[in-house]
PyMOL Python script that loads the backbone (N, CA, C, O; Angstrom):
from pymol import cmd

cmd.read_pdbstr("""\
ATOM      1  N   MET A   1       2.884 -26.061   8.939  1.00  0.00           N
ATOM      2  CA  MET A   1       1.507 -25.852   9.322  1.00  0.00           C
ATOM      3  C   MET A   1       1.257 -24.357   9.460  1.00  0.00           C
ATOM      4  O   MET A   1       2.139 -23.615   9.891  1.00  0.00           O
ATOM      5  N   GLY A   2       0.057 -23.912   9.097  1.00  0.00           N
ATOM      6  CA  GLY A   2      -0.299 -22.499   9.155  1.00  0.00           C
ATOM      7  C   GLY A   2      -0.692 -22.058  10.548  1.00  0.00           C
ATOM      8  O   GLY A   2      -0.833 -22.868  11.464  1.00  0.00           O
ATOM      9  N   ALA A   3      -0.863 -20.776  10.683  1.00  0.00           N
ATOM     10  CA  ALA A   3      -1.256 -20.179  11.960  1.00  0.00           C
ATOM     11  C   ALA A   3      -2.755 -19.903  11.959  1.00  0.00           C
ATOM     12  O   ALA A   3      -3.367 -19.738  10.903  1.00  0.00           O
ATOM     13  N   THR A   4      -3.325 -19.856  13.131  1.00  0.00           N
ATOM     14  CA  THR A   4      -4.741 -19.490  13.271  1.00  0.00           C
ATOM     15  C   THR A   4      -4.836 -17.985  13.411  1.00  0.00           C
ATOM     16  O   THR A   4      -4.045 -17.365  14.122  1.00  0.00           O
ATOM     17  N   LEU A   5      -5.806 -17.402  12.729  1.00  0.00           N
ATOM     18  CA  LEU A   5      -5.982 -15.963  12.737  1.00  0.00           C
ATOM     19  C   LEU A   5      -7.441 -15.662  13.035  1.00  0.00           C
ATOM     20  O   LEU A   5      -8.331 -16.274  12.445  1.00  0.00           O
ATOM     21  N   THR A   6      -7.693 -14.744  13.927  1.00  0.00           N
ATOM     22  CA  THR A   6      -9.052 -14.349  14.257  1.00  0.00           C
ATOM     23  C   THR A   6      -9.334 -12.990  13.621  1.00  0.00           C
ATOM     24  O   THR A   6      -8.534 -12.061  13.736  1.00  0.00           O
ATOM     25  N   ILE A   7     -10.481 -12.887  12.949  1.00  0.00           N
ATOM     26  CA  ILE A   7     -10.866 -11.616  12.342  1.00  0.00           C
ATOM     27  C   ILE A   7     -12.256 -11.223  12.821  1.00  0.00           C
ATOM     28  O   ILE A   7     -13.019 -12.064  13.297  1.00  0.00           O
ATOM     29  N   ARG A   8     -12.575  -9.955  12.693  1.00  0.00           N
ATOM     30  CA  ARG A   8     -13.890  -9.458  13.096  1.00  0.00           C
ATOM     31  C   ARG A   8     -14.990 -10.171  12.321  1.00  0.00           C
ATOM     32  O   ARG A   8     -14.794 -10.610  11.188  1.00  0.00           O
ATOM     33  N   ASP A   9     -16.142 -10.274  12.956  1.00  0.00           N
ATOM     34  CA  ASP A   9     -17.283 -10.975  12.367  1.00  0.00           C
ATOM     35  C   ASP A   9     -17.696 -10.380  11.026  1.00  0.00           C
ATOM     36  O   ASP A   9     -17.983 -11.120  10.085  1.00  0.00           O
ATOM     37  N   ASP A  10     -17.729  -9.057  10.926  1.00  0.00           N
ATOM     38  CA  ASP A  10     -18.144  -8.436   9.662  1.00  0.00           C
ATOM     39  C   ASP A  10     -17.170  -8.761   8.535  1.00  0.00           C
ATOM     40  O   ASP A  10     -17.577  -8.968   7.391  1.00  0.00           O
ATOM     41  N   LEU A  11     -15.888  -8.804   8.863  1.00  0.00           N
ATOM     42  CA  LEU A  11     -14.899  -9.164   7.841  1.00  0.00           C
ATOM     43  C   LEU A  11     -15.015 -10.631   7.465  1.00  0.00           C
ATOM     44  O   LEU A  11     -14.846 -11.001   6.303  1.00  0.00           O
ATOM     45  N   SER A  12     -15.301 -11.450   8.444  1.00  0.00           N
ATOM     46  CA  SER A  12     -15.461 -12.884   8.194  1.00  0.00           C
ATOM     47  C   SER A  12     -16.624 -13.137   7.233  1.00  0.00           C
ATOM     48  O   SER A  12     -16.524 -13.977   6.339  1.00  0.00           O
ATOM     49  N   LYS A  13     -17.715 -12.413   7.419  1.00  0.00           N
ATOM     50  CA  LYS A  13     -18.874 -12.573   6.538  1.00  0.00           C
ATOM     51  C   LYS A  13     -18.549 -12.106   5.121  1.00  0.00           C
ATOM     52  O   LYS A  13     -18.938 -12.749   4.146  1.00  0.00           O
ATOM     53  N   ARG A  14     -17.846 -11.000   5.012  1.00  0.00           N
ATOM     54  CA  ARG A  14     -17.455 -10.517   3.689  1.00  0.00           C
ATOM     55  C   ARG A  14     -16.522 -11.504   3.003  1.00  0.00           C
ATOM     56  O   ARG A  14     -16.644 -11.763   1.805  1.00  0.00           O
ATOM     57  N   LEU A  15     -15.589 -12.052   3.775  1.00  0.00           N
ATOM     58  CA  LEU A  15     -14.653 -13.040   3.239  1.00  0.00           C
ATOM     59  C   LEU A  15     -15.398 -14.282   2.765  1.00  0.00           C
ATOM     60  O   LEU A  15     -15.089 -14.830   1.706  1.00  0.00           O
ATOM     61  N   GLU A  16     -16.362 -14.719   3.536  1.00  0.00           N
ATOM     62  CA  GLU A  16     -17.176 -15.883   3.177  1.00  0.00           C
ATOM     63  C   GLU A  16     -17.928 -15.637   1.863  1.00  0.00           C
ATOM     64  O   GLU A  16     -17.955 -16.509   0.995  1.00  0.00           O
ATOM     65  N   ARG A  17     -18.537 -14.455   1.713  1.00  0.00           N
ATOM     66  CA  ARG A  17     -19.262 -14.124   0.481  1.00  0.00           C
ATOM     67  C   ARG A  17     -18.320 -14.102  -0.723  1.00  0.00           C
ATOM     68  O   ARG A  17     -18.640 -14.632  -1.787  1.00  0.00           O
ATOM     69  N   LEU A  18     -17.160 -13.484  -0.538  1.00  0.00           N
ATOM     70  CA  LEU A  18     -16.205 -13.409  -1.641  1.00  0.00           C
ATOM     71  C   LEU A  18     -15.689 -14.793  -2.012  1.00  0.00           C
ATOM     72  O   LEU A  18     -15.528 -15.100  -3.194  1.00  0.00           O
ATOM     73  N   ALA A  19     -15.432 -15.617  -1.026  1.00  0.00           N
ATOM     74  CA  ALA A  19     -14.955 -16.977  -1.290  1.00  0.00           C
ATOM     75  C   ALA A  19     -15.985 -17.757  -2.115  1.00  0.00           C
ATOM     76  O   ALA A  19     -15.628 -18.461  -3.060  1.00  0.00           O
ATOM     77  N   LYS A  20     -17.255 -17.627  -1.751  1.00  0.00           N
ATOM     78  CA  LYS A  20     -18.301 -18.321  -2.508  1.00  0.00           C
ATOM     79  C   LYS A  20     -18.394 -17.781  -3.930  1.00  0.00           C
ATOM     80  O   LYS A  20     -18.511 -18.547  -4.886  1.00  0.00           O
ATOM     81  N   THR A  21     -18.343 -16.461  -4.064  1.00  0.00           N
ATOM     82  CA  THR A  21     -18.471 -15.838  -5.380  1.00  0.00           C
ATOM     83  C   THR A  21     -17.327 -16.221  -6.305  1.00  0.00           C
ATOM     84  O   THR A  21     -17.536 -16.491  -7.488  1.00  0.00           O
ATOM     85  N   THR A  22     -16.125 -16.243  -5.762  1.00  0.00           N
ATOM     86  CA  THR A  22     -14.938 -16.502  -6.589  1.00  0.00           C
ATOM     87  C   THR A  22     -14.528 -17.964  -6.610  1.00  0.00           C
ATOM     88  O   THR A  22     -13.593 -18.348  -7.312  1.00  0.00           O
ATOM     89  N   LYS A  23     -15.244 -18.785  -5.826  1.00  0.00           N
ATOM     90  CA  LYS A  23     -14.925 -20.219  -5.736  1.00  0.00           C
ATOM     91  C   LYS A  23     -13.482 -20.450  -5.295  1.00  0.00           C
ATOM     92  O   LYS A  23     -12.801 -21.355  -5.778  1.00  0.00           O
ATOM     93  N   GLN A  24     -13.037 -19.610  -4.366  1.00  0.00           N
ATOM     94  CA  GLN A  24     -11.719 -19.769  -3.762  1.00  0.00           C
ATOM     95  C   GLN A  24     -11.907 -20.024  -2.270  1.00  0.00           C
ATOM     96  O   GLN A  24     -12.972 -19.753  -1.715  1.00  0.00           O
ATOM     97  N   SER A  25     -10.886 -20.536  -1.638  1.00  0.00           N
ATOM     98  CA  SER A  25     -10.991 -20.764  -0.198  1.00  0.00           C
ATOM     99  C   SER A  25     -10.823 -19.446   0.557  1.00  0.00           C
ATOM    100  O   SER A  25     -10.147 -18.527   0.095  1.00  0.00           O
ATOM    101  N   LYS A  26     -11.443 -19.379   1.709  1.00  0.00           N
ATOM    102  CA  LYS A  26     -11.277 -18.196   2.567  1.00  0.00           C
ATOM    103  C   LYS A  26      -9.811 -18.032   2.930  1.00  0.00           C
ATOM    104  O   LYS A  26      -9.302 -16.912   2.972  1.00  0.00           O
ATOM    105  N   SER A  27      -9.144 -19.118   3.187  1.00  0.00           N
ATOM    106  CA  SER A  27      -7.730 -19.073   3.557  1.00  0.00           C
ATOM    107  C   SER A  27      -6.880 -18.482   2.438  1.00  0.00           C
ATOM    108  O   SER A  27      -5.995 -17.663   2.685  1.00  0.00           O
ATOM    109  N   SER A  28      -7.153 -18.900   1.223  1.00  0.00           N
ATOM    110  CA  SER A  28      -6.391 -18.392   0.078  1.00  0.00           C
ATOM    111  C   SER A  28      -6.620 -16.897  -0.101  1.00  0.00           C
ATOM    112  O   SER A  28      -5.672 -16.141  -0.319  1.00  0.00           O
ATOM    113  N   LEU A  29      -7.875 -16.471  -0.008  1.00  0.00           N
ATOM    114  CA  LEU A  29      -8.184 -15.049  -0.148  1.00  0.00           C
ATOM    115  C   LEU A  29      -7.546 -14.231   0.966  1.00  0.00           C
ATOM    116  O   LEU A  29      -6.978 -13.169   0.711  1.00  0.00           O
ATOM    117  N   ALA A  30      -7.634 -14.714   2.189  1.00  0.00           N
ATOM    118  CA  ALA A  30      -7.053 -13.987   3.328  1.00  0.00           C
ATOM    119  C   ALA A  30      -5.541 -13.897   3.190  1.00  0.00           C
ATOM    120  O   ALA A  30      -4.954 -12.848   3.456  1.00  0.00           O
ATOM    121  N   SER A  31      -4.906 -14.990   2.775  1.00  0.00           N
ATOM    122  CA  SER A  31      -3.454 -14.983   2.594  1.00  0.00           C
ATOM    123  C   SER A  31      -3.037 -13.981   1.525  1.00  0.00           C
ATOM    124  O   SER A  31      -2.061 -13.252   1.698  1.00  0.00           O
ATOM    125  N   GLN A  32      -3.784 -13.948   0.414  1.00  0.00           N
ATOM    126  CA  GLN A  32      -3.459 -13.012  -0.656  1.00  0.00           C
ATOM    127  C   GLN A  32      -3.648 -11.572  -0.193  1.00  0.00           C
ATOM    128  O   GLN A  32      -2.833 -10.705  -0.507  1.00  0.00           O
ATOM    129  N   ALA A  33      -4.721 -11.316   0.553  1.00  0.00           N
ATOM    130  CA  ALA A  33      -4.973  -9.964   1.050  1.00  0.00           C
ATOM    131  C   ALA A  33      -3.859  -9.518   1.998  1.00  0.00           C
ATOM    132  O   ALA A  33      -3.398  -8.379   1.924  1.00  0.00           O
ATOM    133  N   ILE A  34      -3.432 -10.407   2.878  1.00  0.00           N
ATOM    134  CA  ILE A  34      -2.360 -10.073   3.816  1.00  0.00           C
ATOM    135  C   ILE A  34      -1.053  -9.844   3.065  1.00  0.00           C
ATOM    136  O   ILE A  34      -0.312  -8.907   3.365  1.00  0.00           O
ATOM    137  N   GLU A  35      -0.775 -10.700   2.093  1.00  0.00           N
ATOM    138  CA  GLU A  35       0.449 -10.542   1.300  1.00  0.00           C
ATOM    139  C   GLU A  35       0.455  -9.204   0.567  1.00  0.00           C
ATOM    140  O   GLU A  35       1.463  -8.496   0.572  1.00  0.00           O
ATOM    141  N   ASP A  36      -0.675  -8.855  -0.067  1.00  0.00           N
ATOM    142  CA  ASP A  36      -0.771  -7.579  -0.776  1.00  0.00           C
ATOM    143  C   ASP A  36      -0.577  -6.399   0.176  1.00  0.00           C
ATOM    144  O   ASP A  36       0.145  -5.453  -0.138  1.00  0.00           O
ATOM    145  N   PHE A  37      -1.224  -6.464   1.335  1.00  0.00           N
ATOM    146  CA  PHE A  37      -1.107  -5.401   2.328  1.00  0.00           C
ATOM    147  C   PHE A  37       0.342  -5.243   2.785  1.00  0.00           C
ATOM    148  O   PHE A  37       0.860  -4.128   2.841  1.00  0.00           O
ATOM    149  N   LEU A  38       0.991  -6.357   3.111  1.00  0.00           N
ATOM    150  CA  LEU A  38       2.375  -6.302   3.575  1.00  0.00           C
ATOM    151  C   LEU A  38       3.310  -5.761   2.497  1.00  0.00           C
ATOM    152  O   LEU A  38       4.226  -4.995   2.797  1.00  0.00           O
ATOM    153  N   THR A  39       3.087  -6.154   1.256  1.00  0.00           N
ATOM    154  CA  THR A  39       3.922  -5.665   0.155  1.00  0.00           C
ATOM    155  C   THR A  39       3.837  -4.151   0.045  1.00  0.00           C
ATOM    156  O   THR A  39       4.858  -3.477  -0.088  1.00  0.00           O
ATOM    157  N   VAL A  40       2.621  -3.613   0.100  1.00  0.00           N
ATOM    158  CA  VAL A  40       2.446  -2.166   0.003  1.00  0.00           C
ATOM    159  C   VAL A  40       3.059  -1.461   1.209  1.00  0.00           C
ATOM    160  O   VAL A  40       3.746  -0.452   1.049  1.00  0.00           O
ATOM    161  N   GLN A  41       2.820  -1.974   2.405  1.00  0.00           N
ATOM    162  CA  GLN A  41       3.341  -1.343   3.612  1.00  0.00           C
ATOM    163  C   GLN A  41       4.865  -1.378   3.645  1.00  0.00           C
ATOM    164  O   GLN A  41       5.498  -0.391   4.021  1.00  0.00           O
ATOM    165  N   GLU A  42       5.464  -2.513   3.253  1.00  0.00           N
ATOM    166  CA  GLU A  42       6.923  -2.615   3.221  1.00  0.00           C
ATOM    167  C   GLU A  42       7.509  -1.639   2.209  1.00  0.00           C
ATOM    168  O   GLU A  42       8.525  -1.000   2.483  1.00  0.00           O
ATOM    169  N   TRP A  43       6.871  -1.515   1.026  1.00  0.00           N
ATOM    170  CA  TRP A  43       7.333  -0.566   0.017  1.00  0.00           C
ATOM    171  C   TRP A  43       7.236   0.858   0.564  1.00  0.00           C
ATOM    172  O   TRP A  43       8.156   1.658   0.395  1.00  0.00           O
ATOM    173  N   HIS A  44       6.120   1.167   1.218  1.00  0.00           N
ATOM    174  CA  HIS A  44       5.897   2.512   1.741  1.00  0.00           C
ATOM    175  C   HIS A  44       6.955   2.868   2.791  1.00  0.00           C
ATOM    176  O   HIS A  44       7.525   3.959   2.756  1.00  0.00           O
ATOM    177  N   ILE A  45       7.211   1.969   3.701  1.00  0.00           N
ATOM    178  CA  ILE A  45       8.212   2.215   4.745  1.00  0.00           C
ATOM    179  C   ILE A  45       9.595   2.395   4.133  1.00  0.00           C
ATOM    180  O   ILE A  45      10.350   3.272   4.553  1.00  0.00           O
ATOM    181  N   GLN A  46       9.932   1.576   3.147  1.00  0.00           N
ATOM    182  CA  GLN A  46      11.236   1.704   2.485  1.00  0.00           C
ATOM    183  C   GLN A  46      11.358   3.050   1.777  1.00  0.00           C
ATOM    184  O   GLN A  46      12.411   3.686   1.825  1.00  0.00           O
ATOM    185  N   ALA A  47      10.276   3.486   1.117  1.00  0.00           N
ATOM    186  CA  ALA A  47      10.299   4.782   0.425  1.00  0.00           C
ATOM    187  C   ALA A  47      10.484   5.919   1.417  1.00  0.00           C
ATOM    188  O   ALA A  47      11.210   6.874   1.140  1.00  0.00           O
ATOM    189  N   ILE A  48       9.837   5.823   2.566  1.00  0.00           N
ATOM    190  CA  ILE A  48      10.002   6.845   3.606  1.00  0.00           C
ATOM    191  C   ILE A  48      11.440   6.870   4.103  1.00  0.00           C
ATOM    192  O   ILE A  48      12.026   7.943   4.252  1.00  0.00           O
ATOM    193  N   LYS A  49      12.012   5.698   4.359  1.00  0.00           N
ATOM    194  CA  LYS A  49      13.403   5.630   4.825  1.00  0.00           C
ATOM    195  C   LYS A  49      14.351   6.247   3.804  1.00  0.00           C
ATOM    196  O   LYS A  49      15.276   6.974   4.167  1.00  0.00           O
ATOM    197  N   GLU A  50      14.119   5.955   2.524  1.00  0.00           N
ATOM    198  CA  GLU A  50      14.971   6.515   1.479  1.00  0.00           C
ATOM    199  C   GLU A  50      14.808   8.032   1.402  1.00  0.00           C
ATOM    200  O   GLU A  50      15.784   8.753   1.198  1.00  0.00           O
ATOM    201  N   GLY A  51      13.586   8.512   1.565  1.00  0.00           N
ATOM    202  CA  GLY A  51      13.345   9.951   1.547  1.00  0.00           C
ATOM    203  C   GLY A  51      14.010  10.651   2.717  1.00  0.00           C
ATOM    204  O   GLY A  51      14.592  11.724   2.554  1.00  0.00           O
ATOM    205  N   VAL A  52      13.928  10.050   3.895  1.00  0.00           N
ATOM    206  CA  VAL A  52      14.571  10.638   5.073  1.00  0.00           C
ATOM    207  C   VAL A  52      16.084  10.651   4.896  1.00  0.00           C
ATOM    208  O   VAL A  52      16.742  11.637   5.228  1.00  0.00           O
ATOM    209  N   ALA A  53      16.638   9.554   4.373  1.00  0.00           N
ATOM    210  CA  ALA A  53      18.091   9.486   4.153  1.00  0.00           C
ATOM    211  C   ALA A  53      18.525  10.564   3.148  1.00  0.00           C
ATOM    212  O   ALA A  53      19.549  11.220   3.339  1.00  0.00           O
ATOM    213  N   ALA A  54      17.741  10.739   2.081  1.00  0.00           N
ATOM    214  CA  ALA A  54      18.069  11.769   1.089  1.00  0.00           C
ATOM    215  C   ALA A  54      17.997  13.159   1.719  1.00  0.00           C
ATOM    216  O   ALA A  54      18.863  14.000   1.476  1.00  0.00           O
ATOM    217  N   ALA A  55      16.971  13.397   2.522  1.00  0.00           N
ATOM    218  CA  ALA A  55      16.830  14.701   3.183  1.00  0.00           C
ATOM    219  C   ALA A  55      17.973  14.942   4.154  1.00  0.00           C
ATOM    220  O   ALA A  55      18.485  16.057   4.255  1.00  0.00           O
ATOM    221  N   ASP A  56      18.371  13.900   4.866  1.00  0.00           N
ATOM    222  CA  ASP A  56      19.487  14.030   5.811  1.00  0.00           C
ATOM    223  C   ASP A  56      20.783  14.421   5.095  1.00  0.00           C
ATOM    224  O   ASP A  56      21.645  15.082   5.675  1.00  0.00           O
ATOM    225  N   LYS A  57      20.913  14.006   3.824  1.00  0.00           N
ATOM    226  CA  LYS A  57      22.102  14.363   3.034  1.00  0.00           C
ATOM    227  C   LYS A  57      21.923  15.702   2.325  1.00  0.00           C
ATOM    228  O   LYS A  57      22.827  16.175   1.635  1.00  0.00           O
ATOM    229  N   GLY A  58      20.749  16.309   2.502  1.00  0.00           N
ATOM    230  CA  GLY A  58      20.502  17.584   1.843  1.00  0.00           C
ATOM    231  C   GLY A  58      20.055  17.438   0.405  1.00  0.00           C
ATOM    232  O   GLY A  58      20.058  18.410  -0.350  1.00  0.00           O
ATOM    233  N   ASP A  59      19.671  16.236   0.020  1.00  0.00           N
ATOM    234  CA  ASP A  59      19.290  15.949  -1.363  1.00  0.00           C
ATOM    235  C   ASP A  59      17.784  16.156  -1.541  1.00  0.00           C
ATOM    236  O   ASP A  59      17.010  15.199  -1.578  1.00  0.00           O
ATOM    237  N   PHE A  60      17.390  17.419  -1.649  1.00  0.00           N
ATOM    238  CA  PHE A  60      15.988  17.740  -1.872  1.00  0.00           C
ATOM    239  C   PHE A  60      15.893  19.107  -2.530  1.00  0.00           C
ATOM    240  O   PHE A  60      16.866  19.861  -2.563  1.00  0.00           O
ATOM    241  N   VAL A  61      14.720  19.419  -3.049  1.00  0.00           N
ATOM    242  CA  VAL A  61      14.510  20.709  -3.698  1.00  0.00           C
ATOM    243  C   VAL A  61      13.748  21.633  -2.757  1.00  0.00           C
ATOM    244  O   VAL A  61      13.088  21.185  -1.819  1.00  0.00           O
ATOM    245  N   SER A  62      13.850  22.907  -3.019  1.00  0.00           N
ATOM    246  CA  SER A  62      13.128  23.886  -2.203  1.00  0.00           C
ATOM    247  C   SER A  62      11.635  23.825  -2.524  1.00  0.00           C
ATOM    248  O   SER A  62      11.221  23.236  -3.522  1.00  0.00           O
ATOM    249  N   HIS A  63      10.858  24.431  -1.675  1.00  0.00           N
ATOM    250  CA  HIS A  63       9.410  24.496  -1.902  1.00  0.00           C
ATOM    251  C   HIS A  63       9.123  25.189  -3.231  1.00  0.00           C
ATOM    252  O   HIS A  63       8.276  24.740  -4.003  1.00  0.00           O
ATOM    253  N   GLU A  64       9.826  26.272  -3.489  1.00  0.00           N
ATOM    254  CA  GLU A  64       9.614  27.028  -4.714  1.00  0.00           C
ATOM    255  C   GLU A  64       9.905  26.173  -5.948  1.00  0.00           C
ATOM    256  O   GLU A  64       9.153  26.204  -6.922  1.00  0.00           O
ATOM    257  N   GLU A  65      11.007  25.407  -5.902  1.00  0.00           N
ATOM    258  CA  GLU A  65      11.350  24.530  -7.032  1.00  0.00           C
ATOM    259  C   GLU A  65      10.277  23.459  -7.234  1.00  0.00           C
ATOM    260  O   GLU A  65       9.935  23.122  -8.368  1.00  0.00           O
ATOM    261  N   ALA A  66       9.757  22.937  -6.146  1.00  0.00           N
ATOM    262  CA  ALA A  66       8.708  21.920  -6.237  1.00  0.00           C
ATOM    263  C   ALA A  66       7.445  22.492  -6.862  1.00  0.00           C
ATOM    264  O   ALA A  66       6.808  21.836  -7.687  1.00  0.00           O
ATOM    265  N   VAL A  67       7.081  23.702  -6.478  1.00  0.00           N
ATOM    266  CA  VAL A  67       5.891  24.350  -7.030  1.00  0.00           C
ATOM    267  C   VAL A  67       6.056  24.560  -8.535  1.00  0.00           C
ATOM    268  O   VAL A  67       5.123  24.309  -9.297  1.00  0.00           O
ATOM    269  N   VAL A  68       7.212  25.009  -8.963  1.00  0.00           N
ATOM    270  CA  VAL A  68       7.469  25.207 -10.392  1.00  0.00           C
ATOM    271  C   VAL A  68       7.296  23.887 -11.142  1.00  0.00           C
ATOM    272  O   VAL A  68       6.662  23.849 -12.197  1.00  0.00           O
ATOM    273  N   GLU A  69       7.852  22.819 -10.605  1.00  0.00           N
ATOM    274  CA  GLU A  69       7.756  21.507 -11.256  1.00  0.00           C
ATOM    275  C   GLU A  69       6.311  21.024 -11.303  1.00  0.00           C
ATOM    276  O   GLU A  69       5.872  20.508 -12.330  1.00  0.00           O
ATOM    277  N   LEU A  70       5.575  21.179 -10.227  1.00  0.00           N
ATOM    278  CA  LEU A  70       4.176  20.753 -10.200  1.00  0.00           C
ATOM    279  C   LEU A  70       3.325  21.534 -11.195  1.00  0.00           C
ATOM    280  O   LEU A  70       2.406  20.983 -11.799  1.00  0.00           O
ATOM    281  N   LYS A  71       3.630  22.811 -11.362  1.00  0.00           N
ATOM    282  CA  LYS A  71       2.896  23.617 -12.348  1.00  0.00           C
ATOM    283  C   LYS A  71       3.151  23.100 -13.758  1.00  0.00           C
ATOM    284  O   LYS A  71       2.250  23.129 -14.597  1.00  0.00           O
ATOM    285  N   LYS A  72       4.370  22.624 -14.032  1.00  0.00           N
ATOM    286  CA  LYS A  72       4.666  22.038 -15.334  1.00  0.00           C
ATOM    287  C   LYS A  72       3.784  20.805 -15.561  1.00  0.00           C
ATOM    288  O   LYS A  72       3.245  20.606 -16.649  1.00  0.00           O
ATOM    289  N   TRP A  73       3.648  19.979 -14.510  1.00  0.00           N
ATOM    290  CA  TRP A  73       2.841  18.759 -14.624  1.00  0.00           C
ATOM    291  C   TRP A  73       1.383  19.103 -14.888  1.00  0.00           C
ATOM    292  O   TRP A  73       0.725  18.432 -15.684  1.00  0.00           O
ATOM    293  N   SER A  74       0.875  20.127 -14.239  1.00  0.00           N
ATOM    294  CA  SER A  74      -0.530  20.476 -14.423  1.00  0.00           C
ATOM    295  C   SER A  74      -0.789  20.995 -15.827  1.00  0.00           C
ATOM    296  O   SER A  74      -1.872  20.781 -16.370  1.00  0.00           O
ATOM    297  N   ARG A  75       0.185  21.673 -16.425  1.00  0.00           N
ATOM    298  CA  ARG A  75       0.033  22.149 -17.801  1.00  0.00           C
ATOM    299  C   ARG A  75       0.016  20.972 -18.768  1.00  0.00           C
ATOM    300  O   ARG A  75      -0.736  20.986 -19.742  1.00  0.00           O
ATOM    301  N   VAL A  76       0.825  19.967 -18.516  1.00  0.00           N
ATOM    302  CA  VAL A  76       0.879  18.782 -19.375  1.00  0.00           C
ATOM    303  C   VAL A  76      -0.429  18.012 -19.281  1.00  0.00           C
ATOM    304  O   VAL A  76      -0.909  17.481 -20.282  1.00  0.00           O
ATOM    305  N   ALA A  77      -1.011  17.946 -18.083  1.00  0.00           N
ATOM    306  CA  ALA A  77      -2.241  17.184 -17.882  1.00  0.00           C
ATOM    307  C   ALA A  77      -3.465  17.874 -18.472  1.00  0.00           C
ATOM    308  O   ALA A  77      -4.471  17.215 -18.732  1.00  0.00           O
ATOM    309  N   SER A  78      -3.402  19.197 -18.691  1.00  0.00           N
ATOM    310  CA  SER A  78      -4.588  19.901 -19.197  1.00  0.00           C
ATOM    311  C   SER A  78      -4.749  19.812 -20.677  1.00  0.00           C
ATOM    312  O   SER A  78      -5.703  20.361 -21.228  1.00  0.00           O
TER     313      SER A  78
END
""", "prot")
cmd.dss("prot")
cmd.show_as("cartoon", "prot")
cmd.util.cbc("prot")
cmd.orient("prot")
Protein backbone atom coordinates (compact mmCIF):
# COMPACT_ATOMS: atom_id res chain seq x y z
CA MET A 1 0.00 0.00 0.00
CA GLY A 2 1.21 3.53 -0.78
CA ALA A 3 1.82 6.41 1.56
CA THR A 4 -0.25 9.56 1.89
CA LEU A 5 1.53 12.74 0.89
CA THR A 6 0.39 16.30 1.48
CA ILE A 7 1.41 19.03 -0.96
CA ARG A 8 0.80 22.76 -1.12
CA ASP A 9 -2.48 23.89 -2.64
CA ASP A 10 -0.84 25.64 -5.59
CA LEU A 11 1.11 22.51 -6.47
CA SER A 12 -2.00 20.40 -6.10
CA LYS A 13 -3.84 22.60 -8.60
CA ARG A 14 -0.98 22.42 -11.08
CA LEU A 15 -0.83 18.65 -10.66
CA GLU A 16 -4.57 18.40 -11.25
CA ARG A 17 -4.32 20.47 -14.48
CA LEU A 18 -1.42 18.40 -15.76
CA ALA A 19 -3.19 15.14 -14.93
CA LYS A 20 -6.25 16.24 -16.92
CA THR A 21 -4.14 17.45 -19.84
CA THR A 22 -2.05 14.30 -20.06
CA LYS A 23 -4.84 11.90 -19.06
CA GLN A 24 -2.64 10.44 -16.34
CA SER A 25 -3.39 10.03 -12.67
CA LYS A 26 -2.15 12.61 -10.20
CA SER A 27 -0.52 9.78 -8.28
CA SER A 28 1.39 8.57 -11.31
CA LEU A 29 2.62 12.07 -12.15
CA ALA A 30 3.63 12.79 -8.55
CA SER A 31 5.46 9.47 -8.28
CA GLN A 32 7.36 10.13 -11.50
CA ALA A 33 8.28 13.65 -10.39
CA ILE A 34 9.56 12.38 -7.04
CA GLU A 35 11.50 9.58 -8.71
CA ASP A 36 13.11 12.02 -11.17
CA PHE A 37 13.99 14.43 -8.36
CA LEU A 38 15.52 11.69 -6.21
CA THR A 39 17.53 10.32 -9.13
CA VAL A 40 19.07 13.72 -9.83
CA GLN A 41 19.74 14.47 -6.15
CA GLU A 42 21.31 11.04 -5.54
CA TRP A 43 23.54 11.48 -8.61
CA HIS A 44 24.52 14.97 -7.46
CA ILE A 45 25.43 13.83 -3.95
CA GLN A 46 27.45 10.91 -5.32
CA ALA A 47 29.34 13.23 -7.69
CA ILE A 48 30.15 15.56 -4.79
CA LYS A 49 31.40 12.65 -2.68
CA GLU A 50 33.60 11.45 -5.54
CA GLY A 51 34.96 14.96 -6.05
CA VAL A 52 35.76 15.37 -2.36
CA ALA A 53 37.45 11.95 -2.28
CA ALA A 54 39.54 12.88 -5.34
CA ALA A 55 40.49 16.22 -3.78
CA ASP A 56 41.42 14.50 -0.52
CA LYS A 57 43.85 12.33 -2.54
CA GLY A 58 45.26 15.40 -4.25
CA ASP A 59 43.74 14.40 -7.58
CA PHE A 60 42.86 17.79 -9.02
CA VAL A 61 44.27 20.47 -11.30
CA SER A 62 45.40 23.94 -10.36
CA HIS A 63 43.27 26.99 -11.07
CA GLU A 64 45.65 27.99 -13.84
CA GLU A 65 45.38 24.56 -15.51
CA ALA A 66 41.59 24.74 -15.31
CA VAL A 67 41.55 28.18 -16.92
CA VAL A 68 43.73 26.96 -19.79
CA GLU A 69 41.39 24.01 -20.38
CA LEU A 70 38.27 26.18 -20.26
CA LYS A 71 39.78 28.57 -22.80
CA LYS A 72 40.29 25.61 -25.14
CA TRP A 73 36.59 24.75 -24.79
CA SER A 74 35.51 28.30 -25.55
CA ARG A 75 37.60 28.33 -28.74
CA VAL A 76 35.98 25.07 -29.88
CA ALA A 77 32.49 26.44 -29.18
CA SER A 78 33.05 29.65 -31.18
